[in-house]
C-alpha positions in Angstrom: -28.0 27.8 15.9 -27.7 29.4 12.5 -26.5 32.6 13.3 -24.0 30.8 15.5 -22.6 28.7 12.8 -22.6 31.1 10.2 -19.4 33.0 10.7 -17.8 29.2 11.1 -18.6 28.2 7.9 -18.5 31.6 6.0 -14.4 31.7 7.6 -14.4 28.1 5.7 -15.9 29.0 2.6 -13.5 31.7 2.0 -11.0 29.3 1.8 -10.2 27.5 -1.2 -9.0 24.4 0.1 -12.9 24.2 0.6 -14.7 21.9 -1.6 -18.5 22.1 0.2 -19.9 22.7 3.2 -23.7 20.8 4.7 -25.3 21.0 7.7 -28.2 18.8 9.0 -30.4 19.8 11.8 -31.5 17.3 14.3 -35.0 18.7 14.5 -35.0 17.1 10.6 -35.0 13.6 11.2 -33.4 11.8 14.5 -30.9 12.1 17.0 -29.2 9.1 16.2 -28.2 11.0 12.7 -26.4 13.9 14.5 -24.7 11.9 16.8 -27.0 13.8 19.3 -26.1 16.7 18.8 -29.0 19.5 17.8 -26.6 20.6 14.5 -23.5 19.0 12.4 -21.7 21.0 10.0 -20.0 18.8 7.7 -16.7 20.5 5.7 -14.9 18.7 3.2 -11.7 19.6 2.2 -9.1 18.8 -0.5 -6.1 18.6 2.0 -5.5 19.5 5.5 -2.7 18.1 7.9 -5.4 16.0 10.0 -7.5 13.8 7.7 -10.3 14.2 10.1 -10.8 17.3 12.7 -14.0 17.6 15.5 -14.9 20.3 17.6 -18.1 20.6 19.9 -19.7 23.8 20.5 -22.9 24.9 23.0 -24.4 28.0 22.6 -27.7 29.0 24.2 -28.1 25.7 25.4 -27.9 24.0 21.8 -25.3 21.7 20.5 -23.4 21.5 17.8 -20.2 19.3 16.2 -18.2 20.5 13.5 -16.1 17.7 10.9 -13.6 19.0 9.2 -12.7 15.9 6.7 -10.2 15.8 4.2 -11.6 14.5 0.8 -9.7 11.3 0.4 -10.7 10.0 3.8 -13.9 10.8 3.5 -14.2 9.4 -0.1 -12.7 6.1 1.6 -15.5 5.9 4.4 -18.2 6.4 1.3 -16.5 3.3 -0.6 -16.0 0.8 2.4 -18.7 2.1 4.8 -16.0 3.6 7.0 -17.8 5.7 8.7 -21.9 5.4 8.0 -23.2 8.9 9.1 -21.0 10.4 7.1 -22.9 9.3 4.2 -25.8 10.1 5.9 -25.1 13.5 6.3 -24.1 14.0 2.3 -27.2 12.1 1.4 -29.4 14.3 3.6 -27.7 17.5 4.6 -28.2 21.2 3.3 -25.4 22.2 1.0 -24.8 25.2 2.3 -21.6 26.4 -0.1 -20.4 24.5 -3.1 -17.1 24.7 -4.8 -18.1 24.0 -8.5 -21.0 21.7 -7.8 -18.7 19.4 -6.0 -21.4 18.4 -3.2 -24.2 18.4 -5.9 -22.1 15.7 -8.2 -21.0 13.8 -5.0 -25.2 13.6 -3.7 -26.1 12.3 -7.5 -23.2 9.7 -7.2 -24.5 8.4 -3.9 -28.0 8.4 -5.3 -27.2 6.4 -8.0 -24.2 3.9 -6.3 -22.6 2.7 -9.0 -22.0 -0.6 -10.2 -18.5 -1.3 -8.8 -18.7 0.4 -5.9 -21.8 -1.4 -4.5 -19.4 -4.9 -5.3 -17.0 -3.8 -3.0 -19.2 -2.4 -0.5 -21.1 -5.8 -0.7 -18.5 -8.4 -0.2 -17.4 -6.3 2.8 -20.5 -6.8 4.7 -20.9 -10.4 3.2 -17.5 -10.8 5.1 -18.7 -9.6 8.2 -21.9 -12.0 7.4 -20.2 -14.9 7.3 -17.8 -14.4 10.3 -20.7 -13.4 12.7 -22.7 -16.8 11.5 -19.9 -18.9 11.7 -19.4 -17.5 15.5 -23.1 -18.0 16.1 -23.2 -21.2 14.8 -20.3 -22.1 17.0 -21.5 -20.9 19.7 -24.9 -22.6 19.5 -23.4 -26.2 19.5 -21.0 -25.1 22.6 -24.3 -24.3 24.8 -23.3 -21.3 24.7 -27.4 -19.6 23.8 -27.3 -16.3 25.0 -24.2 -15.4 23.0 -25.1 -17.1 20.3 -28.4 -15.2 20.1 -26.5 -12.4 20.0 -24.3 -12.9 17.1 -27.6 -14.0 15.1 -28.6 -10.6 15.4 -25.4 -9.0 14.5 -25.5 -11.2 11.6 -29.2 -10.3 10.4 -28.0 -6.9 10.7 -25.4 -7.2 8.0 -27.6 -9.4 6.0 -30.4 -6.8 6.3 -27.6 -4.0 5.0 -26.7 -6.3 1.9 -29.9 -6.6 1.0 -30.2 -2.8 1.1 -27.0 -2.6 -1.3 -28.3 -5.2 -3.5 -31.3 -3.0 -4.0 -28.9 0.0 -4.8 -29.3 1.9 -2.1 -26.8 3.0 0.8 -27.5 1.8 4.5 -28.8 4.1 6.9 -29.0 4.2 10.5 -32.3 2.8 10.6 -31.8 -0.1 8.4 -34.5 -2.0 9.4 -36.9 0.4 7.6 -35.1 0.5 4.8 -35.3 -3.5 4.4 -39.0 -3.9 5.5 -40.3 -1.8 2.2 -37.3 -4.0 0.0 -36.8 -7.1 1.1 -39.7 -9.3 3.4 -37.6 -12.5 3.3 -34.7 -10.8 5.2 -37.2 -8.5 7.3 -39.6 -11.9 8.2 -36.1 -13.5 9.2 -35.8 -10.6 11.6 -39.2 -10.6 13.2 -39.1 -14.6 13.7 -35.9 -14.1 16.2 -37.6 -11.2 18.2 -41.2 -12.4 17.9 -41.6 -15.8 18.0 -42.8 -17.8 20.9 -40.7 -20.4 20.4 -37.6 -21.1 23.3 -34.2 -19.1 22.7 -32.7 -22.7 21.6 -35.2 -23.4 18.8 -35.7 -20.1 17.9 -31.2 -19.8 17.3 -31.9 -23.5 15.6 -35.0 -22.4 12.9 -32.7 -19.1 12.6 -29.3 -21.1 11.2 -31.1 -23.2 9.0 -32.8 -20.1 7.3 -30.2 -17.9 7.6 -27.6 -20.5 5.9 -30.4 -20.9 2.7 -30.3 -17.1 2.2 -26.8 -16.7 2.6 -26.3 -19.5 0.2 -28.9 -18.2 -2.5 -26.9 -14.4 -2.2 -23.4 -15.7 -1.8 -22.4 -15.2 -5.5 -23.8 -12.2 -5.9 -22.6 -10.8 -2.5 -18.7 -12.1 -3.2 -18.7 -10.7 -7.1 -16.2 -8.4 -6.0 -13.3 -11.0 -5.0 -14.5 -13.9 -7.5 -14.1 -11.4 -10.4 -10.5 -10.6 -9.2 -9.4 -14.4 -8.4 -11.3 -15.2 -12.1 -8.6 -13.0 -14.0 -5.9 -15.6 -13.7 -6.3 -19.7 -14.5 -3.7 -20.5 -12.2 -4.7 -20.9 -8.2 -4.0 -18.0 -5.7 -1.8 -18.3 -2.6 -3.9 -16.8 0.5 -0.9 -14.7 0.7 -1.7 -13.4 -3.2 -5.0 -12.6 -2.6 -4.6 -10.9 0.7 -1.8 -8.8 -1.2 -4.4 -7.0 -3.8 -4.9 -3.5 -3.3 -8.8 -3.9 -3.5 -8.9 -6.8 -1.5 -7.5 -4.8 1.8 -10.6 -3.3 2.1 -12.2 -6.5 4.0 -8.7 -8.4 4.6 -9.6 -9.3 8.3 -12.7 -11.3 6.7 -11.1 -12.9 3.9 -10.1 -16.0 5.3 -13.9 -16.3 6.8 -14.6 -15.4 3.4 -12.6 -18.1 1.0 -14.0 -21.1 3.9 -17.8 -20.0 2.8 -16.9 -20.2 -0.6 -15.1 -23.2 -0.8 -17.8 -25.0 1.5 -20.5 -23.8 -0.9 -18.7 -24.8 -3.5 -17.9 -21.3 -5.3 -14.2 -21.9 -5.1 -12.0 -24.9 -5.2 -8.7 -25.5 -2.7 -5.6 -26.6 -5.1 -3.1 -28.4 -2.9 0.4 -27.9 -3.8 3.6 -29.8 -2.6 6.2 -28.3 -0.5 9.3 -29.5 1.1 7.6 -31.9 3.3 6.0 -34.5 1.6 3.4 -34.5 4.5 2.6 -31.1 4.1 0.6 -29.3 1.3 0.1 -25.3 0.4 -3.5 -24.4 -0.1 -4.3 -22.3 -2.8 -7.9 -20.9 -4.0 -9.3 -20.8 -7.9 -13.0 -20.3 -8.6 -14.4 -23.5 -9.4 -15.8 -23.8 -12.8 -19.5 -24.1 -13.1 
């Protein structure tokens, strides 16, 4: 496979637009990391008309996938978990071409995981956690037990990812292997849901209580990105004004769920403003003073 791929990446290496090329073999790790292919070839470029170009190959019974990715899109994936595979390819991939140590510096950045990027990633996963957990509660109360169980499992997954990020690492596909070595509290929740002898209804009931406690303890750290933005002004924020902030765009679909949770738990308070109709008030938000 290496001999087959060499002419492909050598052609790109000679292009001044190419920043770096990495390869990863399924035999090095596992099939999930390579999307079922025997080899992945990741080529990072400064500019190209197509932000992300993919081509699949087969030779002598082996398979390979080429991913030609624009640097801007790759950085967005890294910052927002837009495509988690790409992050792992950079972390674990073997560098076969590196212009001006671009790939080396990128690997170092991923290893150190800067705090500002960590805070953004935390609130993105926290938003998904809050929404999934809220849906689990509603489904449980409605008697939709199996759907509630599915949502609880999703919630645990986001909680696991949040825990890994909090410890300064990027969540991997095998996130529970990471959590087992970092956060036994969260790992025990996962075990309890899967291995308990209780009925499924009782397991969900207990899990909702336990997760509420864990989430509440981690809410301030997880929502730091949003709270710091809101704390920059004394005047209350309308929902539209928060939603319009560029840095909030990465989690705008979960923003309403995040704000509702932060209000419920006392991190944010609601300020009612008059409207033209004396019976109707506009809800605005500000960080609650401690």
